[in-house]
C-alpha positions in Angstrom: -11.9 177.4 -10.4 -9.5 174.9 -9.1 -10.5 172.4 -6.5 -8.1 172.1 -3.6 -6.6 169.0 -2.3 -8.6 167.0 0.4 -7.0 167.7 3.7 -9.3 166.2 6.0 -8.4 162.5 7.2 -12.1 161.5 7.4 -12.8 162.7 3.8 -9.6 160.8 2.7 -10.6 157.5 4.3 -14.2 158.0 2.9 -12.9 158.5 -0.6 -10.7 155.3 -0.2 -13.9 153.3 0.6 -15.9 154.8 -2.1 -13.0 153.5 -4.4 -13.4 150.1 -2.7 -17.0 150.2 -3.0 -17.0 151.2 -6.7 -14.5 148.5 -7.7 -16.6 145.8 -5.6 -19.7 146.8 -7.4 -17.9 146.8 -10.9 -16.7 143.5 -10.2 -20.0 142.2 -9.0 -21.7 143.6 -12.2 -19.1 141.8 -14.5 -19.4 138.5 -12.4 -23.3 138.8 -12.7 -23.1 139.3 -16.4 -20.8 136.5 -16.9 -20.7 134.1 -13.9 -17.9 131.7 -14.8 -14.8 130.9 -13.0 -12.8 132.1 -16.1 -14.0 135.4 -15.8 -13.7 135.5 -11.9 -10.0 134.7 -12.4 -9.3 137.0 -15.1 -11.0 139.8 -13.2 -8.9 138.9 -10.1 -5.8 138.8 -12.1 -6.3 142.1 -13.9 -7.0 144.0 -10.5 -3.9 142.4 -9.0 -1.8 143.3 -12.0 -3.1 147.0 -11.8 -2.4 147.1 -8.2 1.1 146.0 -8.8 1.6 148.6 -11.6 0.5 151.5 -9.3 2.8 150.1 -6.8 5.7 150.1 -9.3 4.9 153.7 -10.5 4.3 155.0 -6.7 7.1 153.3 -4.8 9.6 151.3 -6.9 10.4 154.3 -9.1 10.7 156.7 -6.3 12.8 154.4 -3.8 14.7 152.2 -6.2 15.2 153.8 -9.6 15.1 157.7 -9.2 15.1 159.1 -5.5 14.6 162.5 -6.9 11.2 161.6 -8.3 8.0 162.5 -6.6 5.0 160.6 -7.4 1.8 162.8 -7.6 -0.4 160.6 -9.7 -0.4 158.4 -13.0 -0.3 161.5 -15.0 2.8 162.7 -13.5 4.5 159.2 -13.8 3.7 159.3 -17.7 5.2 162.8 -17.8 8.2 161.4 -15.9 8.4 158.6 -18.5 8.3 160.9 -21.5 10.9 163.3 -20.1 13.3 160.7 -19.0 13.1 159.1 -22.5 14.6 162.2 -24.1 
């Protein structure tokens, strides 16, 4: 059984906010475990870098490197890199 894509805009928005909530809760748990400025700054840096990488994989490659590439998730990006390397 294969699950289909979410098409309902309300469910898509809810899914986005659930990711936000999960990230906030995970960050809070890490900061409660090790409440130091160093940990907070490293966590903020890691989140920012991952967000920039996602933007790179999604937008930069599609719009500046290879206009024929269509982003369909990080898995498709890895396959794109493997195929391109040949």
